[in-house]
MIKOLFI-517181 format. One record per residue (C-alpha): residue in one letter; x negated, y, z negated; chain. Coordinates in pm, whole numbers. Example, Ala and Ser with C-alpha at 12.3 -4.5 7.8 and 13.67 -1.06 7.14 Angstrom:
REM MIKOLFI-517181
<r = a, px = -1230, py = -450, pz = -780, c = A>
<r = s, px = -1367, py = -106, pz = -714, c = A>
***
This chain:
REM MIKOLFI-517181
<r = m, px = -1569, py = -1348, pz = 2269, c = A>
<r = n, px = -1627, py = -1133, pz = 1946, c = A>
<r = f, px = -1470, py = -1212, pz = 1614, c = A>
<r = e, px = -1592, py = -904, pz = 1437, c = A>
<r = l, px = -1424, py = -570, pz = 1400, c = A>
<r = t, px = -1567, py = -286, pz = 1632, c = A>
<r = p, px = -1775, py = -25, pz = 1477, c = A>
<r = e, px = -1481, py = 207, pz = 1497, c = A>
<r = q, px = -1247, py = -45, pz = 1340, c = A>
<r = q, px = -1487, py = -116, pz = 1069, c = A>
<r = t, px = -1515, py = 262, pz = 986, c = A>
<r = f, px = -1136, py = 289, pz = 978, c = A>
<r = s, px = -1112, py = -36, pz = 738, c = A>
<r = d, px = -1376, py = 103, pz = 498, c = A>
<r = s, px = -1201, py = 443, pz = 487, c = A>
<r = v, px = -858, py = 285, pz = 421, c = A>
<r = r, px = -1007, py = 68, pz = 145, c = A>
<r = r, px = -1180, py = 368, pz = -29, c = A>
<r = f, px = -851, py = 564, pz = -20, c = A>
<r = g, px = -652, py = 269, pz = -162, c = A>
<r = q, px = -913, py = 240, pz = -449, c = A>
<r = a, px = -932, py = 587, pz = -512, c = A>
<r = h, px = -555, py = 673, pz = -519, c = A>
<r = l, px = -339, py = 352, pz = -528, c = A>
<r = a, px = -533, py = 95, pz = -745, c = A>
<r = s, px = -469, py = 224, pz = -1083, c = A>
<r = g, px = -66, py = 234, pz = -1038, c = A>
<r = a, px = -46, py = -93, pz = -863, c = A>
<r = l, px = 94, py = -309, pz = -1121, c = A>
<r = e, px = 354, py = -46, pz = -1232, c = A>
<r = r, px = 469, py = -7, pz = -862, c = A>
<r = a, px = 496, py = -372, pz = -812, c = A>
<r = h, px = 745, py = -406, pz = -1088, c = A>
<r = s, px = 957, py = -88, pz = -1011, c = A>
<r = n, px = 1268, py = -149, pz = -797, c = A>
<r = s, px = 1255, py = 214, pz = -652, c = A>
<r = y, px = 1097, py = 315, pz = -334, c = A>
<r = p, px = 770, py = 487, pz = -392, c = A>
<r = w, px = 818, py = 810, pz = -200, c = A>
<r = d, px = 530, py = 970, pz = -340, c = A>
<r = v, px = 319, py = 711, pz = -191, c = A>
<r = a, px = 494, py = 708, pz = 149, c = A>
<r = k, px = 430, py = 1091, pz = 167, c = A>
<r = m, px = 63, py = 1043, pz = 83, c = A>
<r = l, px = 21, py = 762, pz = 337, c = A>
<r = a, px = 182, py = 995, pz = 602, c = A>
<r = e, px = -85, py = 1264, pz = 518, c = A>
<r = q, px = -349, py = 1002, pz = 556, c = A>
<r = g, px = -212, py = 905, pz = 911, c = A>
<r = l, px = -123, py = 562, pz = 793, c = A>
<r = i, px = 252, py = 597, pz = 906, c = A>
<r = g, px = 336, py = 595, pz = 1268, c = A>
<r = i, px = 2, py = 450, pz = 1377, c = A>
<r = l, px = 187, py = 257, pz = 1656, c = A>
<r = i, px = 381, py = 560, pz = 1774, c = A>
<r = s, px = 257, py = 774, pz = 2049, c = A>
<r = e, px = 103, py = 1117, pz = 1995, c = A>
<r = e, px = 350, py = 1266, pz = 2204, c = A>
<r = d, px = 628, py = 1160, pz = 1955, c = A>
<r = g, px = 423, py = 1287, pz = 1656, c = A>
<r = g, px = 249, py = 957, pz = 1563, c = A>
<r = i, px = -113, py = 847, pz = 1590, c = A>
<r = g, px = -129, py = 647, pz = 1902, c = A>
<r = g, px = -338, py = 396, pz = 1744, c = A>
<r = t, px = -337, py = 2, pz = 1819, c = A>
<r = l, px = -167, py = -296, pz = 1664, c = A>
<r = m, px = -509, py = -390, pz = 1516, c = A>
<r = d, px = -540, py = -47, pz = 1343, c = A>
<r = a, px = -185, py = -110, pz = 1194, c = A>
<r = v, px = -300, py = -464, pz = 1083, c = A>
<r = i, px = -621, py = -346, pz = 933, c = A>
<r = a, px = -435, py = -50, pz = 740, c = A>
<r = i, px = -180, py = -317, pz = 572, c = A>
<r = q, px = -445, py = -541, pz = 469, c = A>
<r = e, px = -695, py = -290, pz = 335, c = A>
<r = l, px = -427, py = -109, pz = 137, c = A>
<r = a, px = -292, py = -444, pz = -2, c = A>
<r = y, px = -625, py = -515, pz = -160, c = A>
<r = s, px = -578, py = -217, pz = -369, c = A>
<r = c, px = -198, py = -205, pz = -416, c = A>
<r = p, px = 1, py = -494, pz = -252, c = A>
<r = k, px = 333, py = -304, pz = -278, c = A>
<r = s, px = 187, py = 1, pz = -91, c = A>
<r = a, px = 141, py = -219, pz = 210, c = A>
<r = d, px = 534, py = -255, pz = 223, c = A>
<r = i, px = 510, py = 117, pz = 302, c = A>
<r = v, px = 268, py = 90, pz = 577, c = A>
<r = q, px = 472, py = -200, pz = 727, c = A>
<r = a, px = 808, py = 21, pz = 713, c = A>
<r = g, px = 630, py = 314, pz = 870, c = A>
<r = n, px = 478, py = 111, pz = 1170, c = A>
<r = f, px = 664, py = -211, pz = 1235, c = A>
<r = g, px = 1028, py = -317, pz = 1241, c = A>
<r = a, px = 1307, py = -66, pz = 1284, c = A>
<r = i, px = 1080, py = 245, pz = 1317, c = A>
<r = r, px = 874, py = 58, pz = 1595, c = A>
<r = t, px = 1185, py = -25, pz = 1801, c = A>
<r = f, px = 1341, py = 322, pz = 1748, c = A>
<r = a, px = 1033, py = 491, pz = 1878, c = A>
<r = e, px = 1012, py = 254, pz = 2174, c = A>
<r = y, px = 1364, py = 308, pz = 2293, c = A>
<r = a, px = 1528, py = 630, pz = 2159, c = A>
<r = s, px = 1632, py = 911, pz = 2357, c = A>
<r = p, px = 1445, py = 1248, pz = 2324, c = A>
<r = e, px = 1732, py = 1379, pz = 2142, c = A>
<r = l, px = 1732, py = 1092, pz = 1886, c = A>
<r = k, px = 1349, py = 1127, pz = 1838, c = A>
<r = e, px = 1377, py = 1494, pz = 1763, c = A>
<r = r, px = 1625, py = 1439, pz = 1512, c = A>
<r = y, px = 1480, py = 1133, pz = 1331, c = A>
<r = l, px = 1102, py = 1098, pz = 1377, c = A>
<r = p, px = 965, py = 1410, pz = 1196, c = A>
<r = d, px = 1100, py = 1306, pz = 876, c = A>
<r = l, px = 1034, py = 941, pz = 921, c = A>
<r = l, px = 660, py = 1006, pz = 1020, c = A>
<r = a, px = 625, py = 1234, pz = 734, c = A>
<r = g, px = 725, py = 981, pz = 462, c = A>
<r = k, px = 1045, py = 1172, pz = 391, c = A>
<r = a, px = 1302, py = 947, pz = 547, c = A>
<r = l, px = 1318, py = 554, pz = 573, c = A>
<r = l, px = 1501, py = 364, pz = 843, c = A>
<r = g, px = 1677, py = 47, pz = 748, c = A>
<r = l, px = 1758, py = -250, pz = 964, c = A>
<r = g, px = 2113, py = -400, pz = 982, c = A>
<r = m, px = 2064, py = -716, pz = 1164, c = A>
<r = s, px = 2213, py = -1029, pz = 979, c = A>
<r = e, px = 2570, py = -1096, pz = 910, c = A>
<r = p, px = 2751, py = -1333, pz = 682, c = A>
<r = e, px = 2796, py = -1587, pz = 975, c = A>
<r = a, px = 2488, py = -1470, pz = 1177, c = A>
<r = g, px = 2146, py = -1503, pz = 1026, c = A>
<r = s, px = 1916, py = -1708, pz = 1230, c = A>
<r = a, px = 2171, py = -1712, pz = 1498, c = A>
<r = v, px = 2180, py = -1357, pz = 1531, c = A>
<r = t, px = 2357, py = -1347, pz = 1890, c = A>
<r = e, px = 2659, py = -1452, pz = 1709, c = A>
<r = l, px = 2701, py = -1111, pz = 1533, c = A>
<r = k, px = 3052, py = -968, pz = 1515, c = A>
<r = t, px = 2989, py = -597, pz = 1427, c = A>
<r = s, px = 3181, py = -414, pz = 1689, c = A>
<r = a, px = 3113, py = -90, pz = 1864, c = A>
<r = t, px = 3441, py = 26, pz = 2036, c = A>
<r = e, px = 3439, py = 323, pz = 2257, c = A>
<r = d, px = 3659, py = 614, pz = 2157, c = A>
<r = g, px = 3616, py = 931, pz = 2390, c = A>
<r = d, px = 3259, py = 1060, pz = 2294, c = A>
<r = h, px = 3225, py = 832, pz = 2001, c = A>
<r = f, px = 3196, py = 472, pz = 1910, c = A>
<r = v, px = 3384, py = 319, pz = 1617, c = A>
<r = i, px = 3187, py = 65, pz = 1429, c = A>
<r = n, px = 3362, py = -216, pz = 1227, c = A>
<r = g, px = 3172, py = -520, pz = 1064, c = A>
<r = t, px = 2949, py = -618, pz = 769, c = A>
<r = k, px = 2555, py = -654, pz = 745, c = A>
<r = v, px = 2379, py = -858, pz = 483, c = A>
<r = f, px = 2012, py = -904, pz = 367, c = A>
<r = s, px = 1939, py = -533, pz = 527, c = A>
<r = t, px = 1577, py = -440, pz = 504, c = A>
<r = h, px = 1536, py = -126, pz = 297, c = A>
<r = s, px = 1912, py = -87, pz = 266, c = A>
<r = v, px = 1887, py = 36, pz = -89, c = A>
<r = d, px = 1685, py = 334, pz = -17, c = A>
<r = a, px = 1735, py = 393, pz = 364, c = A>
<r = t, px = 1830, py = 736, pz = 477, c = A>
<r = a, px = 1969, py = 581, pz = 811, c = A>
<r = y, px = 2028, py = 232, pz = 957, c = A>
<r = l, px = 1953, py = 88, pz = 1295, c = A>
<r = v, px = 2235, py = -153, pz = 1347, c = A>
<r = y, px = 2273, py = -426, pz = 1591, c = A>
<r = v, px = 2624, py = -414, pz = 1711, c = A>
<r = r, px = 2849, py = -577, pz = 1995, c = A>
<r = f, px = 2956, py = -335, pz = 2285, c = A>
<r = g, px = 3118, py = -652, pz = 2455, c = A>
<r = p, px = 3116, py = -1023, pz = 2474, c = A>
<r = g, px = 2815, py = -1255, pz = 2532, c = A>
<r = l, px = 2454, py = -1168, pz = 2496, c = A>
<r = k, px = 2473, py = -892, pz = 2745, c = A>
<r = g, px = 2728, py = -708, pz = 2514, c = A>
<r = i, px = 2468, py = -682, pz = 2233, c = A>
<r = g, px = 2269, py = -335, pz = 2169, c = A>
<r = s, px = 2211, py = -111, pz = 1868, c = A>
<r = v, px = 2287, py = 222, pz = 1716, c = A>
<r = v, px = 2160, py = 453, pz = 1446, c = A>
<r = i, px = 2396, py = 550, pz = 1172, c = A>
<r = d, px = 2327, py = 799, pz = 896, c = A>
<r = r, px = 2361, py = 667, pz = 539, c = A>
<r = e, px = 2637, py = 937, pz = 467, c = A>
<r = t, px = 2833, py = 879, pz = 766, c = A>
<r = p, px = 3195, py = 824, pz = 662, c = A>
<r = g, px = 3322, py = 473, pz = 717, c = A>
<r = l, px = 2976, py = 325, pz = 593, c = A>
<r = q, px = 2977, py = 174, pz = 245, c = A>
<r = v, px = 2662, py = 66, pz = 108, c = A>
<r = g, px = 2722, py = -203, pz = -138, c = A>
<r = q, px = 2577, py = -277, pz = -486, c = A>
<r = p, px = 2225, py = -421, pz = -477, c = A>
<r = s, px = 2160, py = -794, pz = -499, c = A>
<r = s, px = 1840, py = -885, pz = -646, c = A>
<r = f, px = 1601, py = -1162, pz = -493, c = A>
<r = m, px = 1332, py = -1385, pz = -630, c = A>
<r = s, px = 1055, py = -1157, pz = -458, c = A>
<r = g, px = 1170, py = -874, pz = -685, c = A>
<r = e, px = 1336, py = -693, pz = -385, c = A>
<r = e, px = 1691, py = -553, pz = -391, c = A>
<r = w, px = 1912, py = -551, pz = -68, c = A>
<r = c, px = 2282, py = -422, pz = -22, c = A>
<r = q, px = 2567, py = -512, pz = 214, c = A>
<r = l, px = 2657, py = -270, pz = 453, c = A>
<r = y, px = 3033, py = -224, pz = 539, c = A>
<r = f, px = 3153, py = -56, pz = 845, c = A>
<r = d, px = 3529, py = 43, pz = 836, c = A>
<r = n, px = 3606, py = 254, pz = 1129, c = A>
<r = c, px = 3269, py = 415, pz = 1120, c = A>
<r = r, px = 3259, py = 671, pz = 1382, c = A>
<r = i, px = 2933, py = 778, pz = 1552, c = A>
<r = h, px = 2869, py = 998, pz = 1845, c = A>
<r = k, px = 2748, py = 832, pz = 2167, c = A>
<r = s, px = 2418, py = 1011, pz = 2123, c = A>
<r = n, px = 2357, py = 769, pz = 1836, c = A>
<r = v, px = 2337, py = 469, pz = 2068, c = A>
<r = l, px = 1968, py = 327, pz = 2078, c = A>
<r = l, px = 2006, py = 57, pz = 2328, c = A>
<r = g, px = 2352, py = -11, pz = 2498, c = A>
<r = p, px = 2508, py = -319, pz = 2629, c = A>
<r = g, px = 2225, py = -537, pz = 2763, c = A>
<r = g, px = 1958, py = -423, pz = 2508, c = A>
<r = f, px = 1933, py = -714, pz = 2304, c = A>
<r = k, px = 1637, py = -876, pz = 2464, c = A>
<r = k, px = 1436, py = -530, pz = 2428, c = A>
<r = q, px = 1539, py = -544, pz = 2065, c = A>
<r = i, px = 1397, py = -889, pz = 2015, c = A>
<r = s, px = 1079, py = -804, pz = 2193, c = A>
<r = g, px = 1012, py = -533, pz = 1930, c = A>
<r = f, px = 1094, py = -788, pz = 1665, c = A>
<r = n, px = 812, py = -998, pz = 1782, c = A>
<r = v, px = 592, py = -701, pz = 1672, c = A>
<r = e, px = 770, py = -684, pz = 1349, c = A>
<r = r, px = 646, py = -1050, pz = 1275, c = A>
<r = i, px = 286, py = -914, pz = 1292, c = A>
<r = g, px = 353, py = -681, pz = 1012, c = A>
<r = n, px = 520, py = -960, pz = 806, c = A>
<r = a, px = 217, py = -1195, pz = 894, c = A>
<r = s, px = -23, py = -912, pz = 801, c = A>
<r = r, px = 132, py = -855, pz = 438, c = A>
<r = a, px = 152, py = -1214, pz = 361, c = A>
<r = l, px = -212, py = -1300, pz = 447, c = A>
<r = a, px = -330, py = -966, pz = 268, c = A>
<r = l, px = -142, py = -1056, pz = -53, c = A>
<r = g, px = -286, py = -1426, pz = -32, c = A>
<r = r, px = -631, py = -1282, pz = -7, c = A>
<r = y, px = -564, py = -1031, pz = -289, c = A>
<r = s, px = -481, py = -1323, pz = -528, c = A>
<r = y, px = -787, py = -1520, pz = -393, c = A>
<r = n, px = -1015, py = -1222, pz = -457, c = A>
<r = v, px = -867, py = -1174, pz = -829, c = A>
<r = a, px = -867, py = -1564, pz = -892, c = A>
<r = k, px = -1231, py = -1599, pz = -764, c = A>
<r = e, px = -1344, py = -1316, pz = -1022, c = A>
<r = h, px = -1158, py = -1496, pz = -1289, c = A>
<r = c, px = -1336, py = -1835, pz = -1213, c = A>
<r = l, px = -1666, py = -1651, pz = -1204, c = A>
<r = t, px = -1623, py = -1489, pz = -1556, c = A>
<r = r, px = -1364, py = -1721, pz = -1748, c = A>
<r = t, px = -1563, py = -1993, pz = -1969, c = A>
<r = q, px = -1431, py = -2318, pz = -2081, c = A>
<r = f, px = -1598, py = -2628, pz = -2232, c = A>
<r = g, px = -1907, py = -2412, pz = -2241, c = A>
<r = r, px = -1930, py = -2340, pz = -1842, c = A>
<r = p, px = -1784, py = -2098, pz = -1626, c = A>
<r = l, px = -1460, py = -2237, pz = -1431, c = A>
<r = c, px = -1636, py = -2209, pz = -1100, c = A>
<r = e, px = -1858, py = -2481, pz = -1213, c = A>
<r = f, px = -1596, py = -2730, pz = -1208, c = A>
<r = q, px = -1558, py = -2950, pz = -892, c = A>
<r = g, px = -1172, py = -2944, pz = -881, c = A>
<r = l, px = -1175, py = -2559, pz = -860, c = A>
<r = q, px = -1461, py = -2548, pz = -613, c = A>
<r = w, px = -1270, py = -2772, pz = -377, c = A>
<r = k, px = -944, py = -2552, pz = -447, c = A>
<r = f, px = -1121, py = -2243, pz = -330, c = A>
<r = a, px = -1271, py = -2411, pz = -26, c = A>
<r = e, px = -944, py = -2505, pz = 101, c = A>
<r = m, px = -812, py = -2159, pz = 25, c = A>
<r = a, px = -1102, py = -2004, pz = 213, c = A>
<r = l, px = -1014, py = -2245, pz = 516, c = A>
<r = e, px = -644, py = -2139, pz = 514, c = A>
<r = l, px = -727, py = -1759, pz = 499, c = A>
<r = e, px = -992, py = -1764, pz = 781, c = A>
<r = s, px = -783, py = -1986, pz = 1020, c = A>
<r = a, px = -494, py = -1766, pz = 969, c = A>
<r = q, px = -667, py = -1427, pz = 997, c = A>
<r = l, px = -807, py = -1548, pz = 1350, c = A>
<r = l, px = -443, py = -1629, pz = 1476, c = A>
<r = l, px = -341, py = -1290, pz = 1338, c = A>
<r = y, px = -614, py = -1091, pz = 1507, c = A>
<r = r, px = -538, py = -1277, pz = 1838, c = A>
<r = a, px = -170, py = -1183, pz = 1815, c = A>
<r = a, px = -266, py = -821, pz = 1745, c = A>
<r = v, px = -531, py = -815, pz = 2020, c = A>
<r = q, px = -300, py = -987, pz = 2278, c = A>
<r = g, px = -35, py = -723, pz = 2217, c = A>
<r = e, px = -257, py = -417, pz = 2250, c = A>
<r = n, px = -159, py = -346, pz = 2613, c = A>
<r = a, px = 189, py = -486, pz = 2600, c = A>
<r = l, px = 416, py = -661, pz = 2368, c = A>
<r = p, px = 269, py = -977, pz = 2217, c = A>
<r = t, px = 426, py = -1297, pz = 2337, c = A>
<r = a, px = 658, py = -1490, pz = 2128, c = A>
<r = f, px = 447, py = -1773, pz = 2093, c = A>
<r = d, px = 146, py = -1558, pz = 1967, c = A>
<r = t, px = 361, py = -1375, pz = 1692, c = A>
<r = a, px = 539, py = -1709, pz = 1597, c = A>
<r = i, px = 221, py = -1898, pz = 1555, c = A>
<r = a, px = 47, py = -1605, pz = 1363, c = A>
<r = k, px = 349, py = -1573, pz = 1123, c = A>
<r = l, px = 377, py = -1939, pz = 1066, c = A>
<r = a, px = 6, py = -1956, pz = 979, c = A>
<r = c, px = -2, py = -1642, pz = 756, c = A>
<r = n, px = 308, py = -1715, pz = 578, c = A>
<r = q, px = 208, py = -2063, pz = 485, c = A>
<r = a, px = -152, py = -1944, pz = 406, c = A>
<r = g, px = -38, py = -1639, pz = 195, c = A>
<r = f, px = 192, py = -1864, pz = -19, c = A>
<r = k, px = -40, py = -2150, pz = -56, c = A>
<r = v, px = -347, py = -1919, pz = -151, c = A>
<r = a, px = -140, py = -1704, pz = -409, c = A>
<r = n, px = 2, py = -2014, pz = -575, c = A>
<r = e, px = -307, py = -2193, pz = -590, c = A>
<r = a, px = -486, py = -1882, pz = -720, c = A>
<r = m, px = -212, py = -1834, pz = -990, c = A>
<r = q, px = -289, py = -2209, pz = -1084, c = A>
<r = a, px = -656, py = -2151, pz = -1116, c = A>
<r = m, px = -601, py = -1867, pz = -1349, c = A>
<r = g, px = -357, py = -2060, pz = -1567, c = A>
<r = a, px = -140, py = -1842, pz = -1802, c = A>
<r = y, px = -322, py = -1523, pz = -1695, c = A>
<r = g, px = -196, py = -1579, pz = -1329, c = A>
<r = f, px = 126, py = -1668, pz = -1451, c = A>
<r = s, px = 193, py = -1354, pz = -1649, c = A>
<r = t, px = 366, py = -1036, pz = -1524, c = A>
<r = e, px = 64, py = -844, pz = -1634, c = A>
<r = s, px = -110, py = -998, pz = -1336, c = A>
<r = l, px = -48, py = -913, pz = -964, c = A>
<r = v, px = -95, py = -1262, pz = -871, c = A>
<r = e, px = 241, py = -1370, pz = -999, c = A>
<r = y, px = 413, py = -1077, pz = -786, c = A>
<r = c, px = 224, py = -1204, pz = -503, c = A>
<r = v, px = 349, py = -1553, pz = -522, c = A>
<r = k, px = 697, py = -1436, pz = -525, c = A>
<r = r, px = 649, py = -1189, pz = -254, c = A>
<r = t, px = 482, py = -1448, pz = -24, c = A>
<r = r, px = 757, py = -1694, pz = -88, c = A>
<r = g, px = 1011, py = -1455, pz = 48, c = A>
<r = w, px = 822, py = -1376, pz = 367, c = A>
<r = m, px = 861, py = -1741, pz = 469, c = A>
<r = i, px = 1225, py = -1683, pz = 514, c = A>
<r = a, px = 1240, py = -1328, pz = 611, c = A>
<r = g, px = 1172, py = -1220, pz = 963, c = A>
<r = g, px = 1218, py = -1555, pz = 1112, c = A>
<r = s, px = 1210, py = -1863, pz = 890, c = A>
<r = l, px = 924, py = -2111, pz = 919, c = A>
<r = e, px = 1187, py = -2368, pz = 1075, c = A>
<r = v, px = 1287, py = -2108, pz = 1350, c = A>
<r = l, px = 907, py = -2031, pz = 1403, c = A>
<r = k, px = 841, py = -2375, pz = 1467, c = A>
<r = n, px = 1136, py = -2403, pz = 1719, c = A>
<r = r, px = 983, py = -2115, pz = 1917, c = A>
<r = i, px = 642, py = -2263, pz = 1901, c = A>
<r = a, px = 765, py = -2612, pz = 2037, c = A>
<r = e, px = 954, py = -2415, pz = 2337, c = A>
<r = s, px = 629, py = -2282, pz = 2426, c = A>
<r = v, px = 452, py = -2649, pz = 2405, c = A>
<r = f, px = 707, py = -2798, pz = 2620, c = A>
<r = d, px = 775, py = -2498, pz = 2834, c = A>
<r = r, px = 1159, py = -2521, pz = 2820, c = A>
<r = r, px = 1457, py = -2382, pz = 2586, c = A>
<r = f, px = 1592, py = -2607, pz = 2328, c = A>
<r = n, px = 1961, py = -2508, pz = 2241, c = A>
<r = q, px = 2027, py = -2525, pz = 1862, c = A>
<r = r, px = 2411, py = -2489, pz = 1927, c = A>
<r = a, px = 2658, py = -2759, pz = 1914, c = A>
<r = n, px = 2775, py = -2859, pz = 2244, c = A>
***
């Protein structure tokens, strides 16, 4: 059992960190407080081979491992927390599911621009009455000759403001087996992208309205019966979420540590006060414990998709650690940490949002409990 990065992984880690410091650190604060998607950064990351890490070389990707993607997210976040979002979007979530299951025709149409950082794939999953209970979705896909007609509404859609296309969960028929997914271009007639809503994290999401939106059958990603495959891909997305949360917690920890080494009060550096020493000891414990669970989930998933248990417990640990550490770092820095001139304040808001997005802490605990007791607990009313 080895808890260290391999020499190859360490070399990759060092190179990504050097790149981040050289090209992204200086504009990190400005990017964090901008609502626009940093297309310039996306193209730069694509040129560095940091988009499409998890996608096969045959499909134009890098053909790397989950650990490679985790390392890329974490190392970039230490220089520019928002840039880690671009690595997430280019390796996990919608693009990962798309690359895994798309037909050769769909891949040829979409992957080149996605992997070049010129396009962005959003995810339409949640609905007004189907959030955590996503299987209750109502957005329908009705067959009409060589087309499907899409009707319904999506909310809280990731990257909905800037996406050039959307991977949309739809219902082809009744029951679990009736659920699948389609790909819909932003400019498709019948799709209306609503006005952005702002959230505490600084993110903006739009509702997606489908009103007799016609797509060709070739735009079907997974037909009826594809739901379980989609959710398996969603387990991988949780590793990306966990990586960002932990990385922003560690970023905040590093900034606060430097502050406490150099900031003097009552004639002494802040690090000499026992109250702050204990705070940092607890933060270190949270970070190191969550890091090991994250690495375990990534390694377990190298040759196959990671298990629901591994991803759930890793996301739970990293979400809690990321927010707790960022929040405690802000407290240790006082007004400096609370100011929008510090990225620690940004990290607190971002890590808080990931405790809800991608599977809330409560849903994760349900999944973990099912593994503990080796049985399914039905959350629906009888």
